[in-house]
N, C-alpha and C positions, 0 to 999 in steps of 0.2 A: 907709662907710657904718658908722653907729653902733652897736654892738653892747654898749655898756656902762653904759648906764642901768638905773635899781632896781638896785645894788648891792644885796645881801643875804648874810647869813651863808647857808649850807647846811649841815644837820645829817644826817648818814650814822651811824644806829645799829642795833645788830641782834649777830648772830654770825658767827663763824667756825667751821666745821666742820674739824677733822684727818680728811680722808677716808686718809691714811697718817699714819705716825708723821712728829712736824716735830723738826728737828734745827737745830742752828745750830753755826757756828762762832767763839766769840768768846775769845781768850782769857786777856781780864779776868775772864770768867765762870768761869773754873776754882779751881778748888780741892780740897786734899788730904782725904781724910777715909779712913774703914775701907772704903769702898764703892769707891775710887778714888784714882790719884795725881792730881797736879796738873797731871798731861797729856790725862787724861781731859775730853773735851769735855762742859762742863755747859751746861745751860738757864741764863738768868738767874733770878735768886730777890727774890722780892719779901720784902725783909728780909736779915738775915745770910746770909753764905755758908756755908749749914748744909744739911746732906741735908732736915732736917726743915721748910727753910723751904718755901714755895710757890712754884712756878715758874709763869714766864709765856713767852710768845713774844713776841719784840719787834718791835712796828708799824715800825721802819726797815725791817726786809726787804720790807714792801709798800710803804713809800714808795718804795725802791728800785726795784720794776716797774714802779711808776708813771712815774716821770722816765724810766725807759728806755724804756716805752710813747710817752709824749710825744716824747721824741728822734728816735725811729723816725718818728713822724710826720709829723718839721719835717724830718727829712732827704728823705722820699717828699715834701713839698712842695717841696722845692728841687732836687728830680728823682733823688732815688736816694741824694745824698752832702752831706754838710755837712763842714768843716774839722775840725782835734782840737781849736782852741781852744772851736771852739762845744760840742763833744760835751762837753769838761768842763765847760764854762758850764752848759750846759742839766740833766746829770748828774749834777754835783756841786756847783755853783756857784763855781767855783773856775776863776780866769784864769789863764794859761800865756803866757810869751812875749811878744813886743811888747805882747800886750791887757793882761797885767800891769803892765807899765810904764804904759800909758795910763792903767788905771783906778787906779794909785798915784798917778797925778800929777793926777789930777782930785779936785778937794776937794770932799765930802760937808757938810763943818762948816755946820749951819743950813740945810741945806736939806729942804725938804719933799716928800715922794715926790708929785707930782701923777697923780690918776687917767687926767687925758686925756693923761699923759704917756708914760714910759719903761712902767708897767704896760701902759698902752692897745695900745702897738708891738709889743712882746714879751711877751705874758700868760704863756708859759711859764716864763720867770724870776720872775715876779712870785708863780706857785704853788709853785715851789720853792724861790724865796730864793738869793740869792747875793751875793756882796762888799757888806756893810753895808747891805744890804737885805731887808730880815726878808721871811719867805715868807707867803704865805696859806693854805696848804695842811698841816693836823695830822693826822697818822695816830696812832690811839691803840695801845699796847700792848693783844694779846690774851692776856686773862685769862682763867682757869679758870672756869666756872660753879659746878662742883660741887668744892669741895676738901676735902668732907669723905672721899672715898676715893683714893688713889694714880691720879694722871692723866698721868705719868711713868714710862719704864722704861729700864733700861741694857740697850744692845744692845751684847752683848759679839762680838769677831770673834777668830777664828784662822786663820792664815795656815798652807798646807798644801802636799803635794806633789803636783802634778796630775797627774806621773805615776804616782805611787803609787797615788792615789785612781781613776784610770781607765788600768789598764796598757796599753790598745789603743791610747793616744796612742804607749807605745816603738814599737811596728809602724813608726810613720811617721818614723822616723828613721834616717840613716844606721848601720852597724853601729858606726862608728869612734865616732859620740856615744852609744851605746847603753854602751859601758865608760866613756866618762868620766859618764854620768848616775849609772850606779851610783857611782863612785869619790863622785861629790857627794854622793849619798843617804848614803853611809857617813860622809863627812868632815862631814857638814851634823848627824848625831845625834852625834857625840864633840866636835864644835865647842861645841854646845849645854849640853852637859854640864859642858865645861870652863868657858865663860862666867855658867853657872849658878853654879859652886862660886866664881868672883870676886864675884860679885852677893851671895852670899850674905856673905862675906868685908865687903865694901863696906858693908852692911846692919847688920853687929854692930859696925862702927868707929862708925857713926853715930848707935848708939844710946847710945854711952858718951861721944858727943861734948858732949850738954848738959852732964855734970857735971864736965867736964874743966876742968882750970888753963890759962890762955892759954898756957903754954909745951907743955902736952900737947896741946892741940887744933893747934898747928902742927904737932909730930908726926905726929897722926893727920889732917891734912889731907894730908900729904906720902904717907902710908901709901895712902890715897885716890887721890892722884893716879900715884902707881908701879900701883898695880892696876890704874885707868883705863887708863892706857899698854899693860899687859899684854894686857887684854882687846882693846884695841884692833889688838895685835901680833898677838893670835892670829885675830881676824877677817879682818885685811891678809893672812894669808896663805894665807886660802881658795881653792881651786882655782874655787869656787862664788863667789854672791853673799856679800856681805860681812857682812851679817844672815843669820842659820840662817832656811829656807826655813819650817820649821814652826817656829811658834810664836806665844802669843796674841799680837793687838793691842791695844794699849788702845782700848777701846770709846768710847761716847757715849753722853750721855742722850737721849731724845726723848718729845716727845708721845706719848701714847697715840691710836692711830687711833681714831676717833669721839666722842674729845672735842670739847665744844663751850665755845667761850669767846666772852665779851663782848667786841665790838671795834667799831670804829668810826672815822670822817674826819669833818674840820671845812673847809670852807673859807668864810674870813674876808671880809668884802667881796668877795663874787662877784660877776660880771656871768654874764649869761646865757651867753656865750662860755666863760668860766672852768669853769663847771657843766659844759658840753658837753665843754671839754679832760678834764675828771675821768671823766665816762662813756665817752668814748671809750677813755682807757687801761684801763678796766674790762673794756671787751668787748676789745681788745686783750690783756688777762691771762688770758680765758676760752681762749684759744689755746692756754695754756700754764700753767695755776695752779699754780706750784712756787715755795717758797721755802726758805730756809735751805740747810743742808748736807746731803751724802749723798745726792746723787739716783741715784748708782749702787747705794746698798741700795734703793731704792723708795721713797724719804723725801720729803716735799716738798707731796703733794696738798693743797689746801684747797680751802673752798667758803665762799661768803660770802651772809649773806641781811640785807639792811639797809631800815630805813624810810629816806625823805629826807624833812626838814621843814624850813622854813623862817618865818622872821620878822624882814621888814623892817623899816624905818621908813614905808613906803608902805604897809604890811599892819596893820590893827588886832585882829589875835588869829595865834597860829601857825598855821600850813598845812604838812598834810602833802600831799607830793606825790605818794607812791606808795614801791612797794618796788623795791629791784636785787638780783636774783640771780646769781651768777658760778660759775660751775663747770666741770669740763674741757669743754670747747667747748660751753659753755652761757653765754649770758648774756640774762636777761629785765629787761625793764620793765617792772611792775604799776602802771598808772597807779592813781590815786584817784579814784574815779567816772571823770568825763570831764576831769579836769584833765592837759593835754597838753604841760605843762611841761618834762617832762625827756625826753618825744621829740623835743620843738622842741630843746630843747640840745644832744643829741647831732646832731641834723641841722645843725645851724646850725655844729657844730665840723667834720663832715665838708667841709660847705663849703667853710671856712677853711683844712683843711689842703689843699684840691684846689686852691682860688685866694686866698693868701693876702693879693694885693694889691687885687684886689679888695675885702676888710676893712679894707686899712689896716695888716697885719700885718709884720711883718720877725723873725723868728724869729734872724735875726744880729746885732739892735743889742743892746749891750749896756751901751753910755754913757749916762750921764743927761744930759750934755750933748745928745745926740743923741736924748731923747725929748720 
């Protein structure tokens, strides 16, 4: 059954709303400033890594969710499971084991991907891209619409002593452990003071490091190493956890709840089935629309509101197909007038996942010579 005629680009454009705070954990985005150390988890910046540079949320986070949803769809179509090699290829585009050797030995030189070849047999790798094959799915970064006012905040954290916050918990301990708890609590405060004093010494030494000579820097470095070793010895001598229990924990930046951001995705050279698979993924994402880091702190929930348009060689003018909305336990297709394109594409994807052989599909084919 041919589901790949009339290939066109499809453009999803609109907004993402941060229902809760949105945060990410990408070490390369971090930088030190007056607001935090280099260990503070930062949002990525539009421009230099400075506090005043506008922030954005990386579209790669949504791309991961889309590929995960399509992987799950492929697994279900295969009876519930696929081999690890297929997982890596479908979700990351990376070959492992024997498949890596096989693809390395396959010459791609001078080859042109045939639309009725590998892309037709396994359209999921066409969308995501893999192993020297460009993907046809583009996901835009989420850019706050209003940059005149702050759109992010610093989520600070403090680790506390649970039995001190809620003394009732002590009644659930054996008597022998109550005595141990008291020792740990007393020790924790003493250790924290001693470690803090050492950290102050290290900070003072580091301040003089910039203006020191090469010989002086070596001595200062040795002093810092000795102080770090002393601090480690103090922590290791504790009866309780190595790190002090009551202490501030490096926080993280997060997009403010309610922030509206420009967003969208593009599908190049897409068939009706390609379009349907993306709609399928967005519907699956609505079951748990969360991205990024710190889910335990209630972060990550988002909502999408996108208009879908197309303009292929077979059309005389741009065509609006409708709107897609994605939210927590909510997925809607709002057609433009009587247009059935979006709903029909989604139904086609459902049917293809239910019976891939009927549509000539095999989600475990990755070698061009088999396409």
